C-alpha positions as CSV (number, residue, x, y, z in Angstrom):
1,M,65.1,100.6,91.4
2,P,67.3,103.7,90.6
3,L,68.7,103.0,93.9
4,A,69.4,99.4,93.4
5,V,71.3,100.1,90.3
6,A,73.7,102.7,92.2
7,A,74.3,99.8,94.6
8,L,75.3,97.5,91.9
9,M,77.5,100.4,90.3
10,F,79.5,100.3,93.7
11,S,79.5,96.5,93.9
12,L,81.2,96.2,90.4
13,A,83.5,99.1,91.1
14,D,84.7,97.4,94.2
15,A,85.2,94.0,92.4
16,R,87.5,95.5,90.0
17,I,89.8,97.6,92.1
18,A,92.6,95.1,92.6
19,K,92.6,95.1,88.3
20,L,92.8,98.7,87.8
21,E,95.4,100.9,87.4
22,R,93.9,104.0,88.7
23,P,90.9,102.3,91.0
24,E,90.0,105.9,92.2
25,Y,88.7,106.7,88.7
26,A,86.2,103.6,88.7
27,L,85.2,104.7,92.3
28,F,84.2,108.2,91.4
29,A,82.6,107.1,88.3
30,A,80.3,104.7,90.7
31,W,79.9,107.8,93.0
32,I,78.7,110.0,90.0
33,G,76.4,107.2,88.9
34,S,75.0,106.8,92.3
35,Q,74.1,110.8,92.4
36,L,72.7,110.5,88.9
37,M,70.1,107.6,90.1
38,I,69.1,109.4,93.3
39,A,68.5,112.3,90.6
40,I,66.6,110.1,88.5
41,S,64.8,109.1,91.6
42,V,63.5,112.7,92.3
43,V,62.6,113.5,89.0
44,L,60.1,110.6,89.1
45,T,58.6,111.6,92.1
46,G,58.3,115.2,91.8
47,G,61.2,117.1,91.4
48,A,62.0,119.7,93.9
49,A,58.7,118.9,95.9
50,A,60.1,115.6,96.4
51,P,60.7,114.6,100.0
52,M,63.6,112.5,98.7
53,L,65.6,115.7,97.2
54,S,67.6,115.8,100.3
55,W,68.8,112.2,99.8
56,L,71.6,114.0,97.5
57,A,73.6,114.6,100.5
58,I,73.6,110.8,101.5
59,P,76.6,109.9,99.0
60,L,78.6,112.9,99.8
61,L,78.8,111.2,103.3
62,T,81.3,108.3,101.5
63,L,83.3,110.8,100.0
64,G,85.9,111.5,102.8
65,A,86.5,107.8,103.5
66,R,87.8,107.4,99.9
67,F,88.8,110.8,98.5
68,S,91.2,113.8,98.9
69,E,89.5,117.5,99.6
70,R,89.9,118.0,95.7
71,G,88.0,115.0,95.4
72,I,84.9,116.2,98.2
73,A,85.1,119.5,96.3
74,A,84.6,117.8,92.9
75,G,81.8,115.7,94.3
76,L,80.1,118.7,96.3
77,G,80.2,120.8,92.7
78,F,79.1,117.8,90.8
79,S,76.3,117.3,93.4
80,L,75.0,121.0,93.6
81,V,74.5,121.0,89.5
82,I,72.3,118.0,90.0
83,L,70.5,119.7,92.9
84,L,69.8,122.5,90.8
85,G,68.9,120.6,87.6
86,V,66.1,118.5,89.1
87,S,65.0,121.5,91.1
88,F,64.5,123.3,88.3
89,T,63.5,121.0,85.2
90,G,61.2,118.9,87.5
91,N,59.1,121.6,89.3
92,A,60.5,125.1,88.9
93,D,57.1,126.4,90.1
94,A,57.3,124.9,93.4
95,V,60.9,126.2,93.8
96,F,59.7,129.8,92.7
97,E,56.7,129.4,95.3
98,N,58.9,128.0,97.9
99,P,62.7,128.7,97.7
100,P,63.6,126.7,101.0
101,L,62.7,123.5,98.9
102,L,66.1,124.6,96.9
103,F,67.8,126.4,99.7
104,A,67.4,123.8,102.7
105,P,69.1,120.5,100.9
106,L,71.7,123.0,99.1
107,A,73.0,124.1,102.7
108,L,72.5,120.4,104.0
109,M,74.7,119.2,101.2
110,T,77.1,121.7,101.9
111,C,77.5,121.5,105.4
112,V,78.1,117.3,104.7
113,A,80.7,118.2,102.3
114,I,82.7,120.7,105.0
115,F,82.0,118.3,107.5
116,Q,83.9,115.2,105.4
117,A,86.6,117.9,104.5
118,V,87.4,118.2,108.2
119,L,86.9,114.5,109.1
120,M,89.2,113.6,106.3
121,R,91.8,115.8,107.4
122,S,92.1,114.7,110.8
123,D,91.9,111.3,110.0
124,V,95.1,111.5,107.6
125,K,96.6,113.4,110.6
126,Y,96.1,110.9,113.0
127,R,97.0,108.0,110.8
128,A,100.2,109.8,110.2
129,A,101.2,110.3,113.6
130,A,100.2,106.4,114.1
131,V,102.8,105.6,111.4
132,I,105.7,108.1,111.4
133,D,108.7,108.8,113.8
134,A,108.0,112.2,115.2
135,L,111.7,112.7,115.4
136,T,112.9,111.5,112.1
137,G,110.1,111.6,110.3
138,M,110.4,108.1,108.9
139,L,108.0,105.6,109.3
140,N,107.8,103.4,112.5
141,R,107.3,99.9,113.9
142,Q,103.6,99.8,113.1
143,A,104.2,100.9,109.8
144,L,106.8,98.2,109.1
145,A,104.5,95.4,110.8
146,Q,101.9,96.4,108.1
147,R,104.2,96.8,104.8
148,A,105.7,93.1,105.9
149,S,102.6,91.4,106.2
150,E,101.9,92.8,102.4
151,L,105.1,91.8,101.2
152,E,104.7,88.3,102.7
153,Q,101.3,88.2,100.9
154,Q,102.7,89.3,97.5
155,A,105.7,87.0,97.5
156,D,103.5,84.0,98.4
157,L,101.9,85.1,94.7
158,T,104.9,86.2,92.8
159,G,107.8,84.3,94.6
160,Q,110.0,87.4,94.5
161,P,112.9,87.9,96.9
162,V,112.6,90.9,99.4
163,G,115.9,92.1,101.0
164,V,116.2,93.2,104.3
165,I,118.8,96.0,105.4
166,V,119.1,96.8,109.3
167,G,121.6,99.7,110.1
168,D,122.9,101.0,113.2
169,I,124.6,104.3,114.0
170,D,128.1,103.0,115.6
171,H,129.3,104.5,118.7
172,F,125.9,106.4,119.4
173,K,125.8,106.0,123.2
174,H,129.1,107.9,123.2
175,I,127.6,111.0,121.3
176,N,124.8,110.9,123.6
177,D,127.1,110.7,126.6
178,A,129.5,113.1,125.4
179,H,127.5,115.8,123.8
180,G,124.2,115.4,125.3
181,H,120.7,114.0,123.8
182,A,120.2,117.2,121.6
183,A,123.2,116.6,120.0
184,G,122.1,112.9,119.5
185,D,118.8,113.8,118.4
186,A,120.4,116.0,115.7
187,V,122.4,113.1,114.2
188,L,119.5,111.0,114.0
189,I,117.6,113.9,112.2
190,D,120.4,114.1,109.5
191,V,121.1,110.3,109.2
192,A,117.9,109.6,108.5
193,Y,117.7,112.6,105.7
194,T,120.8,111.2,104.1
195,L,119.1,107.7,104.2
196,R,116.0,108.9,102.7
197,K,117.9,110.8,99.7
198,Q,119.7,107.3,98.6
199,L,116.1,105.5,98.3
200,R,114.1,105.0,95.4
201,A,110.2,105.2,95.9
202,F,109.7,101.9,96.7
203,E,112.5,101.2,99.0
204,L,111.2,102.4,102.2
205,C,113.3,103.0,105.4
206,Y,111.9,102.8,109.0
207,R,113.5,103.8,112.3
208,I,113.0,100.4,114.4
209,G,114.9,101.7,117.6
210,G,117.0,104.2,118.9
211,E,119.8,104.4,116.8
212,E,118.6,101.3,114.4
213,F,117.1,101.8,110.9
214,L,115.5,99.1,108.7
215,L,115.2,99.2,104.8
216,L,112.5,96.8,103.0
217,V,113.9,96.2,99.2
218,P,111.4,94.1,97.0
219,G,112.8,92.1,94.3
220,G,116.5,92.9,95.1
221,D,118.9,89.5,95.2
222,L,121.6,89.7,97.7
223,E,124.4,91.5,95.5
224,R,122.1,94.3,94.6
225,V,121.0,94.6,98.1
226,A,124.3,94.8,99.7
227,A,125.5,97.2,97.1
228,L,122.3,99.6,98.4
229,A,123.8,99.0,101.8
230,E,127.2,99.9,100.9
231,T,126.0,103.2,99.2
232,L,124.2,104.1,102.5
233,R,127.5,103.4,104.6
234,A,129.3,105.3,102.4
235,S,127.0,108.5,102.2
236,I,126.9,108.3,106.0
237,A,130.5,108.1,106.2
238,A,131.1,110.9,103.7
239,E,130.1,113.9,105.5
240,P,129.4,114.8,109.1
241,H,125.9,114.6,110.6
242,G,124.6,117.3,113.4
243,G,128.0,118.1,113.5
244,Q,129.1,114.6,114.3
245,A,131.5,112.7,112.5
246,V,129.3,109.4,112.0
247,T,129.5,106.0,111.0
248,M,127.2,103.0,110.6
249,S,127.2,99.1,110.3
250,F,124.9,97.0,108.1
251,G,123.6,93.5,108.2
252,V,121.9,92.3,105.1
253,A,119.7,89.5,104.2
254,V,117.7,88.3,101.1
255,S,114.8,85.8,100.8
256,E,115.8,83.5,98.0
257,G,115.3,80.3,96.6
258,D,112.2,78.4,97.1
259,E,111.1,79.9,100.5
260,P,108.8,82.8,100.2
261,F,109.5,85.8,102.1
262,R,109.2,85.8,105.8
263,Y,109.8,89.1,107.6
264,A,110.6,87.4,111.0
265,A,113.1,85.1,109.5
266,V,114.9,87.2,107.0
267,F,115.2,90.1,109.8
268,A,117.0,87.7,112.2
269,Q,119.5,87.0,109.7
270,A,120.3,90.5,108.9
271,D,120.2,91.5,112.4
272,S,123.0,88.7,113.1
273,Q,125.1,90.2,110.4
274,L,124.9,93.7,111.6
275,Y,126.2,92.6,115.0
276,S,128.7,90.5,113.1
277,A,129.9,93.8,111.4
278,K,129.9,95.5,114.7
279,R,132.4,92.9,116.1
280,A,134.5,92.9,113.1
281,G,135.3,97.0,113.7
282,R,132.1,98.9,112.6
283,D,131.6,100.9,109.6
284,R,131.0,98.0,107.2
285,V,128.5,96.2,105.4
286,H,128.0,92.4,106.3
287,P,125.8,90.3,103.9
288,A,123.9,87.0,105.1
289,A,126.4,85.0,103.0
290,W,128.9,86.3,105.4
291,R,131.3,88.5,102.9
292,P,132.8,92.0,104.0
293,V,131.8,94.8,101.5
294,V,133.9,97.7,102.4
295,A,134.9,100.6,100.3
296,A,138.0,100.1,98.0
């Protein structure tokens, strides 16, 4: 029965995740509840002498999937306190007569927590490698596909517009041909850093090609998104990058009106405007309702 209650707690926490501002607190509370339910079961079945004392290690197996190393350490600390509590309050004589009753589950729980920390660290590392561009540190196409899908689903519910900015470094091939690929890489790294500095936390930038970058701007109308693109254009042109004088051209499009955001369609509009900006002389911004936006 206590284990059934623990399962019910996790079900309730999972059902409320989407509605909570800090869902990790609800999940950790449910996790603590599961340990307490196991502890009650141990006490009811003999305390330290109960075969199920080692069951306290089971919830530790779930920590790495939901929490950071700090969460794993907190969970281990709480579990060890529970272990000592049920061992000495339930059947202290059994512990004194046979110390391995306590030390065996203690060692098991510690090893499980260490394993979870290593596994979580490895998982974070490889997830980051899958969505981060190794050269610039920007998000890559895989991350873009995931985020675009999320924004499409959100737009279906909220109807909010989403802006797409596509930017391309002007004459980048000339930089590679004249100065070498190492110089080109240095330009890309500096340009990526400059772009990131101009963005707010919810405005994400992706490297989608050799010298091509893309930004998603949730909630922005065409005027605001075009103004952001102009800020980016001006910041790139204002100073050398990688030791080279560099400019960028930008195309802008926004999902507006009754049509919900569909990434492929809005991207196609922005990409078309990027090539219009290139044909018009580069170092400029072209919004979808073709109107060049250049510095005064």
